[in-house]
C-alpha positions as CSV (number, residue, x, y, z in Angstrom):
1,M,132.1,148.8,98.9
2,K,131.2,152.0,100.8
3,I,127.5,152.7,102.1
4,I,126.0,156.0,102.5
5,L,123.0,156.2,104.6
6,F,120.9,159.7,104.4
7,I,119.0,159.2,107.5
8,G,117.2,162.8,106.9
9,H,115.5,164.6,109.0
10,H,112.4,165.6,107.6
11,K,112.1,169.1,105.9
12,V,115.5,169.4,105.1
13,G,115.5,168.6,100.9
14,S,115.5,164.7,101.2
15,T,113.0,164.5,98.4
16,S,115.0,166.7,96.2
17,L,117.8,164.5,97.0
18,Q,115.5,161.2,96.4
19,D,114.1,162.6,93.4
20,F,117.6,163.5,92.0
21,L,118.8,160.2,92.8
22,S,115.9,158.3,91.2
23,R,116.0,160.2,87.8
24,N,119.9,159.5,87.3
25,S,119.9,156.1,88.9
26,V,121.2,154.6,85.3
27,A,123.7,157.1,84.8
28,L,124.7,156.7,88.3
29,A,124.7,153.0,88.4
30,Q,127.3,153.2,85.1
31,A,129.5,155.4,87.5
32,G,129.7,152.6,90.1
33,I,127.0,154.2,92.2
34,L,123.7,152.3,93.1
35,Y,120.7,153.8,94.1
36,P,118.9,150.7,94.7
37,S,115.1,150.3,93.7
38,V,113.1,147.9,96.0
39,D,110.0,146.9,94.0
40,F,108.7,145.7,90.3
41,E,108.1,149.7,89.5
42,G,111.0,151.3,90.6
43,M,113.1,148.4,88.8
44,S,110.8,148.7,85.7
45,L,111.4,152.7,85.4
46,M,115.3,152.2,86.0
47,L,115.1,149.4,82.8
48,A,112.9,152.0,81.0
49,A,115.5,154.6,81.6
50,A,118.4,152.4,80.7
51,I,116.8,151.1,77.3
52,S,115.7,154.7,76.2
53,G,118.7,156.6,77.3
54,K,116.5,159.4,78.4
55,T,116.6,160.8,82.1
56,P,112.5,160.8,83.2
57,D,111.3,164.5,83.4
58,E,107.5,164.0,84.9
59,S,107.1,163.3,88.2
60,L,108.1,159.9,89.0
61,P,106.0,157.4,91.1
62,I,106.6,157.4,94.8
63,N,108.1,153.8,94.7
64,A,110.8,154.9,92.2
65,R,111.5,158.0,93.9
66,E,111.3,157.4,97.3
67,P,111.9,153.3,97.4
68,H,114.1,153.3,100.8
69,N,111.3,155.3,102.5
70,A,109.4,152.6,101.2
71,L,111.5,149.6,102.8
72,A,111.6,152.0,106.3
73,F,107.9,152.1,106.4
74,K,107.4,148.4,105.5
75,M,110.4,147.5,108.0
76,L,108.5,149.7,110.7
77,A,105.0,147.7,110.0
78,E,106.4,144.7,110.1
79,H,108.0,145.4,113.6
80,N,104.1,146.5,114.6
81,K,105.2,149.9,114.8
82,G,102.2,152.1,112.6
83,K,101.3,151.0,108.7
84,V,102.7,151.6,105.4
85,P,101.2,154.9,103.9
86,P,98.8,154.4,101.3
87,F,100.6,156.5,98.6
88,H,103.2,153.3,98.8
89,K,101.2,150.9,96.9
90,G,101.9,147.2,96.0
91,L,105.3,147.2,97.9
92,P,107.0,143.7,98.5
93,A,107.4,142.0,102.4
94,T,110.8,143.5,103.7
95,G,112.6,139.9,102.8
96,Q,112.2,140.6,98.9
97,M,113.1,144.4,99.2
98,V,116.4,143.2,100.8
99,R,117.1,140.3,98.3
100,A,115.9,142.7,95.4
101,I,119.0,144.9,96.9
102,R,121.2,142.5,97.1
103,K,120.8,141.1,93.6
104,Q,121.2,144.7,92.5
105,V,124.4,144.8,94.2
106,E,125.9,141.5,93.2
107,F,125.0,142.0,89.4
108,L,125.6,145.6,89.4
109,A,129.3,145.2,91.1
110,P,128.8,149.1,92.3
111,H,131.6,150.7,94.5
112,T,129.4,152.3,96.5
113,V,125.5,152.2,97.2
114,I,123.1,155.0,98.6
115,L,120.1,154.3,100.3
116,A,118.5,157.9,101.4
117,A,115.4,157.9,103.6
118,E,114.2,160.3,106.2
119,V,112.0,157.5,107.5
120,F,115.0,156.4,108.8
121,A,115.0,158.7,111.6
122,N,112.6,156.8,113.2
123,F,114.1,153.7,113.7
124,A,116.3,154.3,117.1
125,P,113.2,155.3,118.9
126,T,111.5,152.1,117.9
127,S,113.9,149.6,117.9
128,P,117.9,149.1,117.7
129,D,117.0,145.4,115.8
130,L,115.8,147.8,112.8
131,I,118.9,149.5,112.5
132,T,121.1,146.2,112.7
133,R,119.1,144.6,110.3
134,L,119.6,147.6,107.7
135,R,123.7,147.2,108.3
136,D,123.3,143.5,108.0
137,I,122.4,144.0,104.1
138,F,126.0,145.1,103.9
139,P,128.3,143.2,105.9
140,E,132.0,144.4,106.1
141,A,130.7,147.5,104.1
142,D,132.2,150.7,104.5
143,I,129.2,152.8,106.1
144,T,128.9,156.8,106.1
145,V,126.0,157.8,107.9
146,V,124.4,161.4,107.1
147,A,121.8,163.2,108.8
148,T,120.7,167.1,108.3
149,L,119.1,169.1,111.1
150,R,117.6,172.3,111.4
151,R,117.3,175.0,114.2
152,I,114.2,173.2,116.3
153,D,112.4,176.5,115.7
154,D,112.4,176.5,112.3
155,Y,112.2,172.6,112.0
156,L,109.1,172.4,114.0
157,A,106.9,175.2,112.1
158,S,107.8,173.6,108.9
159,W,107.3,170.0,110.2
160,H,103.8,171.4,111.8
161,G,103.3,172.4,108.3
162,Q,104.1,169.0,106.9
163,R,101.3,167.4,109.2
164,L,98.7,169.6,107.7
165,K,99.4,168.7,104.1
166,F,99.4,165.3,105.4
167,G,95.7,165.9,106.8
168,H,96.5,165.6,110.2
169,K,94.7,167.7,113.0
170,P,97.5,168.8,115.5
171,A,96.7,171.7,118.4
172,P,98.3,175.0,117.1
173,L,102.2,175.3,118.0
174,R,100.5,179.0,119.7
175,D,98.7,176.4,122.1
176,T,99.9,172.8,122.8
177,G,101.4,171.7,119.5
178,A,104.4,172.6,120.6
179,Q,104.9,170.5,123.3
180,S,103.6,167.8,121.7
181,Y,106.8,167.1,119.8
182,F,109.0,167.5,122.8
183,G,109.1,163.9,123.3
184,N,110.1,162.4,119.9
185,I,112.4,162.3,117.2
186,H,111.0,165.8,115.9
187,F,112.6,167.4,118.7
188,D,114.8,165.5,120.4
189,Y,117.6,165.1,117.9
190,R,119.5,162.6,120.3
191,L,116.9,160.6,120.5
192,M,116.9,160.2,116.9
193,L,121.0,159.8,116.3
194,E,122.0,157.8,119.5
195,G,120.7,154.5,118.1
196,W,122.4,154.7,114.9
197,I,125.9,155.8,116.1
198,Q,125.6,152.9,119.0
199,G,124.2,150.4,116.2
200,M,126.9,151.8,113.4
201,P,129.7,152.0,116.0
202,E,132.3,151.6,112.9
203,A,130.5,154.2,110.7
204,R,131.4,157.6,109.9
205,F,128.7,160.2,111.1
206,I,128.3,163.3,109.1
207,L,125.9,165.7,110.8
208,R,125.2,168.9,108.8
209,E,123.2,172.1,109.8
210,Y,120.3,173.0,107.2
211,R,121.5,176.3,107.1
212,D,124.9,175.6,105.7
213,V,123.4,172.9,103.2
214,R,121.4,175.7,101.9
215,Q,124.8,178.0,101.4
216,S,126.7,175.2,99.8
217,G,124.3,174.7,97.1
218,G,121.1,172.7,98.5
219,S,120.8,169.2,100.0
220,V,122.1,167.4,96.6
221,A,125.3,169.6,95.9
222,D,126.0,169.3,99.6
223,F,125.5,165.7,99.8
224,I,127.9,165.1,97.1
225,T,130.1,167.2,98.7
226,Q,130.4,165.9,102.2
227,T,130.0,162.1,101.1
228,G,133.2,162.8,98.5
229,L,131.2,161.1,95.6
230,K,132.4,161.2,92.0
231,V,129.2,161.7,89.9
232,P,129.7,162.0,86.3
233,R,129.2,165.7,84.6
234,R,126.2,165.4,83.2
235,L,123.5,164.7,85.1
236,S,119.7,165.8,85.2
237,K,119.6,168.5,87.7
238,E,118.4,169.0,91.3
239,R,114.6,170.5,91.2
240,K,112.5,171.4,93.6
241,T,110.0,169.1,95.5
242,N,107.6,168.6,98.4
243,Q,106.3,172.7,98.4
244,S,105.6,173.7,101.5
245,L,102.4,175.4,102.9
246,H,102.7,179.0,103.4
247,R,102.8,179.5,107.2
248,G,100.2,182.2,107.1
249,L,97.4,179.6,105.5
250,Y,97.9,177.3,108.5
251,E,95.3,178.0,110.8
252,I,92.9,177.5,107.7
253,A,94.3,174.7,106.8
254,R,94.2,172.9,110.0
255,L,90.2,174.2,110.8
256,G,89.6,172.5,107.2
257,N,91.4,169.6,108.3
258,K,89.0,169.6,111.6
259,A,85.7,170.5,109.4
260,L,85.9,168.9,106.3
261,R,85.8,165.5,105.1
262,P,89.5,164.3,104.2
263,L,89.5,164.7,100.0
264,L,87.7,167.9,100.5
265,A,90.1,168.8,102.9
266,N,92.9,167.4,100.8
267,E,91.3,169.8,98.1
268,L,91.4,172.9,100.2
269,R,94.7,173.0,100.7
270,R,95.7,172.4,97.4
271,N,93.3,175.4,96.6
272,L,95.3,177.0,99.2
273,Q,98.7,176.4,97.5
274,D,97.5,177.3,94.3
275,L,96.4,181.0,95.4
276,T,98.9,181.9,97.5
277,P,101.1,183.8,95.2
278,E,97.8,186.1,94.7
279,L,97.3,186.8,98.7
280,G,99.9,189.1,99.0
281,L,101.6,187.5,102.4
282,P,104.7,188.3,104.1
283,A,107.3,185.8,104.0
284,S,106.7,182.7,105.9
285,A,109.8,183.6,107.9
286,D,108.5,186.6,109.2
287,I,105.5,184.8,110.9
288,E,105.2,184.3,114.9
289,L,104.0,180.7,115.3
290,F,104.9,180.2,118.9
291,G,104.4,182.9,121.3
292,A,107.4,184.3,123.7
293,Q,106.4,181.5,126.2
294,H,106.9,178.9,124.1
295,R,110.2,179.9,122.9
296,Q,111.5,180.2,125.9
297,L,110.5,176.6,127.2
298,M,111.7,175.3,123.7
299,Q,115.1,176.9,124.4
300,E,115.6,175.4,127.6
301,Q,114.0,172.3,126.7
302,F,116.9,171.8,124.0
303,E,119.8,172.5,125.6
304,P,121.0,169.2,126.9
305,I,120.2,168.1,122.9
306,H,122.4,170.6,121.7
307,A,125.1,169.9,123.9
308,F,124.7,166.4,122.6
309,L,125.1,167.7,119.1
310,A,128.4,169.7,119.5
311,E,129.9,166.8,121.1
312,V,129.2,163.8,118.6
313,S,129.7,166.2,115.8
314,G,132.9,168.2,117.3
315,K,131.3,171.3,116.3
316,A,130.2,173.9,119.3
317,P,127.7,175.4,118.8
318,F,126.4,173.1,116.6
319,F,123.6,175.9,115.5
320,K,125.5,179.1,115.5
321,D,122.3,180.8,115.6
322,Q,120.6,178.5,118.4
323,A,120.2,181.8,120.6
324,Q,117.6,182.8,118.0
325,V,115.2,180.3,119.1
326,E,113.8,182.5,121.9
327,T,113.5,185.9,119.8
328,L,109.9,186.4,118.4
329,R,109.2,186.7,114.5
330,P,107.7,190.6,113.9
331,I,103.8,189.0,112.8
332,P,101.8,187.5,114.9
333,E,100.0,183.9,113.1
334,M,96.5,185.0,113.7
335,E,97.0,188.7,111.9
336,V,98.3,186.8,108.9
337,F,95.7,184.3,109.4
338,R,92.8,186.9,108.9
339,L,94.6,188.5,106.0
340,A,94.9,185.4,104.1
341,L,91.2,184.3,105.2
342,A,90.6,188.0,103.4
343,G,91.9,187.7,100.5
344,V,91.2,183.4,100.2
345,T,87.2,184.7,100.5
346,Q,87.6,187.2,97.7
347,R,88.8,184.8,95.6
348,L,85.7,182.0,96.1
349,A,85.0,182.0,92.1
350,D,88.2,180.4,91.7
351,I,87.2,177.4,94.4
352,E,85.0,174.6,92.4
353,E,83.6,172.8,95.7
354,P,80.6,174.6,97.1
355,E,81.2,172.7,100.6
356,I,84.7,174.5,100.3
357,R,83.6,177.7,100.0
358,D,80.7,177.2,102.2
359,F,83.5,176.4,104.8
360,L,85.5,179.9,104.2
361,T,82.5,181.9,104.4
362,A,81.4,180.5,107.7
363,L,85.3,180.7,108.7
364,K,85.1,184.1,107.5
365,A,82.3,185.0,109.4
366,E,83.3,183.9,112.8
367,S,86.6,185.2,112.3
368,S,84.6,189.1,111.5
369,A,82.7,188.1,114.8
370,E,85.6,187.5,117.2
371,L,87.1,190.9,116.1
């Protein structure tokens, strides 16, 4: 039996891949490819799809769409490394999840099992035992480990925005925000990967550059190609999920996360995303979030990590455009912040919550006074 483990990274199309696999889980299982559920919710959805013969089109419950993130979070929590996020509700214990996976393997007899979770990226720095326990679910299996990595400046910019969407309150990347990531998996890709390489020495490792993934058709098409999966022809297509926050709105969202109650901060972020098409903002990729000093430091600190990636992948350089890390983007973040804030405050009538309107009005006045 073949086991394919997609271990991330974050913000590389992992949610789109999980959504595709979950919505097509019945057709894939019929073809001998199992994307196993871990709880009653996922199994019930899979059973309903099998009975009806219809692929779910609506947004799936997160436990069904991302069952292996749920498994990974539960394993980390039971290892005293954080808590299961509140959006993964009603999960069984890890032992029951593992039993559920093994029973699906026993009764469905697949030739290939896929576990896909960007949260697996957190296992190596937490404990090698987590990797060993995951491996031991499938004794004597032929294992392939897939990881997709983004160039570090592009990745940090995207992950920082994801944290803002989660309601976090990080320092700006132009301040101390960038350096705060240097000691963890969000900068140190060696820290993310080395434990897997050591814990699964017989596994085949596929390391992919995010730009290559996009050029090959996206996370689903690239995953199928790289792993050699033979999937049925008529599957529900990949769809975009986990929409990113526009980088020109980062500062508004960050200040909102600090000033507003969590529910209101979440509503503000939703308002910002709804208004984005009307604001006439420059492309996110053209906005400079770091500054020259931080870019130079990133390049220097990432050099040994980049050398490690070249060594383990056999591809040198791993990121073909790594030198671009030091290149400033044409438009400073705070310039776009003022443009975005002006556009948002012109549309206050579209925002229902008076506290959010008051926050934006005060922020506009404060910003104008600083000019």
